Structure formats: C-alpha cells, structure tokens
N, C-alpha and C positions, 0 to 999 in steps of 0.2 A: 504494500500500500504506500503510495507516494504521500509525502508530507506536503500539505498545502497550507500556506499562511492563512490565518483566520481572516485577515483583512480581505484576501482574495475570495474566500468563501462568501463573505458578506457582499462583496462587489458583484460577484457572479450571480448571486440569487438572494437579494436582500429580504425576501419573504420566507426563505427557507428556515425551518426550525432545526437547530443543531442539537444533537443529543450528546450530553456530557457523560463521562464515566460515573460510576456509582460511589457509594460510601466506602472510601478506602480504609479508614481506620477500622470500621466494623469488619470489613472483609479481611484485613490483615489479622485481626483477632480470630475470626472464624477459621483462618488457615493456619493458626498456631503461633503467630508472632504477637507477643505481649507488648502492647503499646502504652501501658500505664506508666508513663515517664514524662517528665517535663518537656522532653523533646518529641514526644508523642510519635507521630508517624515517621519521624526521621530514624527511628530505631533500626530498621533494616539496613540503613546506609552507613551506620557508624562502625560496623564490623569491618576490619581489614579484609576478612575473607570475602565479603560481598564484592570487593573491587578486584581482589587478586585471584579468586577461584571461581571460574565460570560455573562450577557445579555446587556452589554454596547453597545451602537450604534456603536462606533468606532471598537470595537472588532468584532462585527458581520460583519461590512463592510470589514475589513481586511481578516477575515476568508472566506467570500463569494468570495472576489477577488481571493484569492489563489485557492479556489476550482474551480472557473471558469477558471483560467489558466490551472489547471490540466485537466479539462473537455475539454479544447480546444487543448490538446495534449502536454502541457509542461511536461517535464521530470525532470527539475531542477527548484527549487524555490529559489530565492535569498532573503536575508534579505533586508529590505528597510530602513535600519538605517545607511547608510554609512555617513551621515552628523552628526552622533552622536559622540560627544566627551564631556568630562567633561566641557571643556571650552565653547563649543557652547551651550550646554544645560544650564549650569549655567548662561550664559549671556543672554539667550533668552527665558527662561521659568520662571514661578513663583518660588521664592526661596523655598517655602514649599515643592516642589517636590524633591529637592536635598539637603536640609539643613542638613540632617542626614548622608550625605556621609562622609566617613573618607578617607583622602588621606594619603597614606603611602609614 
C-alpha cells in the first residue's frame, strides 16, 4: 500500500470520510503489553530489542495490531507515542535507554 499524504487525500476527495485506526492502548493491553506506565503506549518502543531484533515480541505485536487495523478498513494509522517526550521517558524508563542522548 502506497503512503499518500493526508493533504493529498483531502484535495483529491474533500467529501471522503477517512477511517482512522482503533484504540491502540486497549489493543496493546489485549495483546499482552502492559501499558500502565506514565509513558503509556510508548512502552513497546522503549525496549532495545524492539529496535535491534526484528523478531521481538513487542515489535510483532505492534506490527500485527497495525495490520489488523488496516484489514478492518483503517485508512490512516497514527503513531502511538504521543506520551513520549524526553522528560517523560527519562523519568520513567531505565537510564541505559536514554543515557547517550545529547541535548542541544
């Protein structure tokens, strides 16, 4: 599926109703990821294995969740990291995950 900018979708068909994905936090919980944390739905992304291991459990869960949203008719997928900020991550995750971050 090609990525089409939202602006282009609206220009091409201004009366089209666009379908967003579903309740991601609930869906992550239903699939076994505990998001009860101040960084909430960022939890899958703060594990080093998420980024370094294509077969990580959290990575598979997130990918399957998005694929299921698409299969159900979603036309727009949102990121699930809106709770992410340097402050929230640095205060609520193990320091080894962010200790190399440089602030300018």
